[in-house]
C-alpha positions in Angstrom: -21.4 -49.4 29.5 -20.5 -45.8 30.5 -17.2 -45.2 32.2 -17.3 -43.7 35.7 -15.5 -40.4 36.3 -12.8 -42.3 38.2 -12.1 -44.5 35.1 -12.1 -41.6 32.6 -9.0 -39.4 33.4 -7.6 -37.9 30.1 -4.2 -36.4 30.0 -4.5 -32.7 30.8 -4.2 -30.5 27.7 -3.0 -26.9 27.3 -3.4 -24.3 24.6 0.2 -25.0 23.6 -0.8 -28.7 23.0 -3.4 -27.4 20.5 -0.7 -25.5 18.7 -1.1 -22.0 20.2 1.8 -20.6 22.1 0.6 -17.7 24.4 4.2 -17.1 25.6 5.3 -16.5 22.0 2.5 -14.0 21.5 3.6 -12.1 24.6 7.2 -12.1 23.4 6.1 -10.6 20.1 4.2 -7.9 21.9 7.3 -7.0 23.9 9.2 -6.7 20.6 6.6 -4.5 19.0 6.1 -2.0 21.8 9.4 0.0 21.2 8.7 -0.1 17.4 5.3 1.4 17.9 6.5 4.0 20.4 8.6 5.6 17.7 5.5 6.2 15.6 3.4 8.0 18.2 1.6 11.2 17.5 0.1 13.7 20.0 -3.4 12.6 19.1 -2.7 9.1 20.6 -3.9 9.0 24.2 -2.7 5.5 25.1 -0.1 2.9 24.1 -0.2 -0.6 22.9 -1.7 -3.2 25.3 -5.3 -2.0 25.9 -8.4 -3.4 24.3 -8.6 -0.4 22.0 -6.6 2.7 20.9 -7.8 6.1 22.1 -7.3 9.0 19.7 -8.2 12.6 20.5 -8.5 15.2 17.7 -8.4 18.1 20.2 -8.8 21.7 18.8 -6.6 21.4 15.8 -9.5 21.0 13.3 -12.5 23.2 12.8 -14.7 20.6 10.9 -12.8 17.3 10.8 -13.8 14.5 8.6 -12.3 11.0 9.2 -11.2 9.0 6.1 -10.6 5.3 6.5 -9.0 2.7 4.2 -8.1 -1.0 4.4 -6.1 -3.4 2.3 -3.6 -6.2 2.3 -0.6 -7.0 0.1 -2.1 -9.9 -1.9 0.0 -12.7 -3.4 3.2 -10.7 -3.1 3.3 -12.5 0.1 4.0 -15.7 -1.8 7.2 -14.2 -3.1 8.1 -13.1 0.4 7.7 -16.7 1.6 9.7 -18.1 -1.4 12.6 -15.7 -1.0 12.4 -15.5 2.8 12.2 -11.7 2.7 9.9 -10.3 5.4 11.6 -7.0 6.3 9.7 -4.7 3.8 6.4 -6.4 3.2 5.0 -4.4 6.2 5.9 -1.2 4.3 3.7 -2.5 1.5 0.9 -3.1 3.9 0.9 0.5 5.3 1.4 2.1 1.9 -1.6 0.5 0.3 -3.9 2.1 2.9 -2.3 5.4 3.6 -1.9 6.2 -0.1 -5.5 5.5 -0.7 -6.8 7.8 2.0 -4.3 10.5 1.0 -6.0 10.9 -2.4 -9.0 12.5 -0.7 -6.7 15.0 1.1 -6.5 13.1 4.4 -3.5 13.2 6.6 -3.1 9.6 8.0 -3.4 9.6 11.8 -3.1 5.9 12.8 -2.7 2.4 11.5 -3.6 -1.0 12.8 -2.5 -4.4 11.4 -3.7 -8.0 11.5 -1.1 -10.8 11.3 -2.4 -14.3 11.2 -0.4 -17.6 10.9 -0.6 -21.3 11.7 2.4 -21.3 14.1 3.9 -18.0 15.4 7.6 -17.5 14.5 8.4 -14.5 16.8 11.5 -13.6 14.8 9.8 -13.6 11.5 6.7 -11.8 12.8 9.0 -9.1 14.4 10.6 -8.5 11.0 7.2 -8.0 9.5 6.2 -5.5 12.2 9.5 -3.7 11.8 8.4 -3.0 8.3 5.0 -1.9 9.4 6.5 0.5 11.9 8.9 1.8 9.2 6.0 2.4 6.9 4.1 4.3 9.6 7.1 6.5 10.3 7.4 7.3 6.5 3.7 8.2 6.5 3.8 10.1 9.7 1.0 8.0 11.3 1.0 6.2 14.6 1.0 2.4 14.8 -1.5 2.1 17.7 -2.0 -1.6 17.8 -3.2 -4.6 15.9 -3.9 -8.3 16.3 -1.7 -11.4 16.1 -3.7 -14.6 15.6 -2.2 -18.1 15.8 -4.5 -20.5 14.1 -3.2 -24.1 13.7 -4.4 -25.9 10.6 -5.4 -22.7 8.8 -2.2 -22.0 6.9 0.6 -23.8 5.2 3.6 -24.2 7.4 5.8 -21.1 7.3 3.1 -18.9 5.7 1.1 -16.0 7.2 -1.5 -13.4 6.1 -1.5 -9.7 6.5 -4.2 -7.0 6.5 -4.4 -3.5 7.9 -6.3 -0.3 7.9 -5.5 3.4 8.3 -7.6 6.3 9.5 -6.9 9.9 8.5 -8.5 13.3 8.9 -9.2 16.2 6.5 -11.0 19.5 7.0 -14.4 19.2 5.3 -13.7 22.2 3.1 -10.4 20.6 2.0 -11.7 17.3 0.8 -10.3 16.4 -2.6 -13.1 14.9 -4.7 -12.2 15.8 -8.3 -15.2 18.2 -8.6 -12.9 21.1 -9.6 -11.1 19.2 -12.4 -11.5 21.0 -15.8 -10.5 20.4 -19.4 -6.9 21.4 -19.9 -5.7 20.6 -16.4 -2.3 18.9 -16.1 -1.7 15.2 -15.2 1.4 14.7 -13.1 2.9 11.2 -12.6 4.9 10.3 -9.6 7.3 7.3 -10.2 6.7 4.0 -8.6 9.4 1.7 -7.3 8.1 -1.3 -9.3 4.8 -3.2 -9.4 4.2 -2.1 -5.8 1.6 -4.6 -4.5 -0.5 -5.3 -7.5 -0.6 -7.8 -10.3 1.4 -10.4 -8.4 -0.9 -13.3 -9.4 0.0 -12.6 -13.0 3.6 -11.8 -12.1 4.1 -15.2 -10.4 2.5 -17.0 -13.4 4.9 -15.2 -15.7 7.9 -16.0 -13.5 6.9 -19.7 -13.2 6.5 -20.0 -17.0 9.9 -18.3 -17.6 11.7 -20.7 -15.3 14.2 -18.1 -14.2 15.9 -17.9 -10.9 14.6 -14.7 -9.2 17.8 -14.3 -7.2 20.1 -14.4 -10.2 18.0 -13.1 -13.1 19.0 -9.5 -13.9 16.5 -6.8 -14.3 18.0 -3.4 -15.0 20.7 -2.8 -12.4 19.1 -5.2 -9.9 18.0 -8.8 -9.6 14.5 -9.7 -10.4 14.0 -10.7 -6.8 15.1 -7.2 -5.6 12.9 -5.5 -8.1 9.8 -7.5 -7.4 10.2 -7.2 -3.6 10.8 -3.4 -3.7 8.3 -1.9 -1.2 5.5 0.3 -2.4 6.3 4.0 -2.3 4.6 6.0 0.4 3.7 9.4 -1.1 2.1 11.0 2.0 4.6 13.6 3.2 5.5 15.2 -0.2 1.8 15.3 -1.2 0.7 16.8 2.1 3.3 19.5 1.5 2.0 20.1 -2.0 -1.6 20.4 -0.8 -0.5 23.1 1.6 1.3 25.0 -1.2 -1.2 25.0 -4.0 -4.7 23.7 -5.0 -4.6 20.0 -5.9 -7.7 19.1 -7.9 -7.5 15.3 -7.9 -5.3 12.3 -7.1 -5.3 8.7 -8.0 -3.4 5.9 -6.3 -2.4 3.5 -9.1 -3.2 0.1 -7.7 -5.2 -2.9 -9.0 -6.7 -1.8 -12.3 -3.6 0.1 -13.3 -3.7 3.5 -15.1 -6.8 2.9 -17.1 -9.2 2.1 -14.3 -7.9 4.1 -11.4 -7.6 7.6 -13.0 -11.3 7.7 -14.1 -12.4 7.2 -10.4 -11.5 10.8 -9.7 -12.8 12.4 -12.9 -16.1 14.3 -13.3 -18.5 13.1 -16.0 -17.7 13.9 -19.6 -14.0 14.3 -18.9 -11.1 11.9 -19.6 -7.3 12.0 -19.8 -4.8 11.8 -22.6 -1.5 10.3 -21.5 1.8 10.4 -23.4 3.6 7.1 -22.8 6.9 8.7 -23.8 6.6 11.3 -21.0 7.7 8.9 -18.3 10.3 6.1 -17.9 8.8 2.6 -17.8 10.9 0.6 -15.4 12.8 -2.4 -16.9 10.7 -4.9 -14.8 7.5 -4.0 -16.8 9.3 -4.7 -20.1 10.6 -8.0 -18.7 7.1 -9.0 -17.6 5.6 -8.0 -20.9 8.2 -9.9 -22.9 8.2 -13.1 -20.9 4.4 -13.1 -20.5 3.5 -12.0 -24.0 1.2 -9.5 -22.3 -0.7 -7.1 -24.6 0.0 -3.3 -24.1 -3.6 -2.7 -23.1 -3.5 -5.4 -20.5 -0.2 -4.0 -19.1 -1.9 -0.6 -18.5 -4.9 -2.3 -17.0 -3.0 -4.5 -14.5 0.2 -2.7 -13.6 1.2 0.9 -12.7 3.8 0.7 -15.5 6.1 3.1 -13.6 3.5 5.6 -12.2 2.5 5.0 -8.6 0.4 8.1 -8.0 -1.3 10.6 -10.3 -1.9 14.2 -9.3 -4.1 16.7 -11.2 -3.5 20.4 -11.0 -4.3 23.5 -13.1 -1.9 23.7 -16.0 -0.5 27.0 -14.9 0.6 25.5 -11.6 2.1 22.3 -13.1 5.7 23.5 -13.1 5.5 24.8 -9.6 4.1 21.5 -8.4 6.7 19.5 -10.2 9.5 21.6 -8.7 8.1 21.2 -5.2 7.7 17.5 -5.4 11.2 17.0 -6.9 12.6 19.1 -4.0 11.0 16.5 -1.7 12.6 13.6 -3.4 9.9 12.5 -5.9 10.6 11.6 -9.5 7.7 13.4 -11.2 6.8 14.6 -14.7 3.8 15.9 -16.6 2.4 12.8 -18.3 -0.8 14.2 -19.9 -3.8 16.4 -19.8 -7.5 16.4 -19.0 -9.6 16.3 -22.1 -13.3 16.4 -23.0 -14.7 12.9 -23.2 -18.1 12.4 -24.9 -19.8 9.8 -27.0 -18.2 6.7 -25.5 -14.6 7.8 -25.9 -12.1 6.0 -23.6 -11.7 7.7 -20.2 -8.0 7.1 -20.5 -6.2 7.3 -23.8 -2.5 6.4 -23.9 -0.5 7.3 -27.0 2.7 5.5 -27.9 
């Protein structure tokens, strides 16, 4: 027997009853607006709050080419949850995208993020966005908006996920594509701050197997927790300055795939690189990971940046000039190798002890 409308009167439900707090989302937007305002560029035509961001290129560029990149921070988030450290993970998010588009010569213009969780913790989310805004300021790009999604049942309590993307611009005749790289060119390595945002599935497995306490285990002059959570370096401003000062032939952001798989992405056919491992300082964290994980040297160079977060290729006669300029802008940089001829199946990246 079917109940009549009068007999069927369920308790009224709200979105909050389903686990989504619209007021919390509004409160987060209010916290974000002043952070985003500090990152604005003249190309941005509107602020946060619209359905889309308006960007005008104006007359600054003759033949502009837009360059876009997107990424997340991977399982480094798991350590952020474990250690309750959320202030710098947003810097990682920005760095992974802006460093990627930079290698093609692009100046980052704007960035958008996507933050999703099961239940929105406004204070924690605001700390994440503060890091995103700090990353945008470091890269000189505008935080023009993003998306906050509260999705009950999708995430473990207290966890969230992050993704983001950056868009930059470069003059068509200034695109860096590696086509001018020649045998004998110099390979410069810019120091990383640690593993950056790559290899953390292996890192977490090594840490779990070692049984150490991240907060107390020493690693160099820091704790292992501090070392592993150090934010990814953003190389944008120093390298944009370098590109204005002299011809940069190629760049490689050393992310997943490490040194051996990222550098060949910018090399012309029949060319490789010869790296001298003694030319740069490998941070103590990589020795710790290799020792406790029993990781082979080849695997270390394939998974981790091993102390080099960005590679820059210039003509050998401009190497010292480039090094001096980058050091003047705060980078730790050294010549780590040379471009070599690579025929008959030789390795694209050879690393000598």
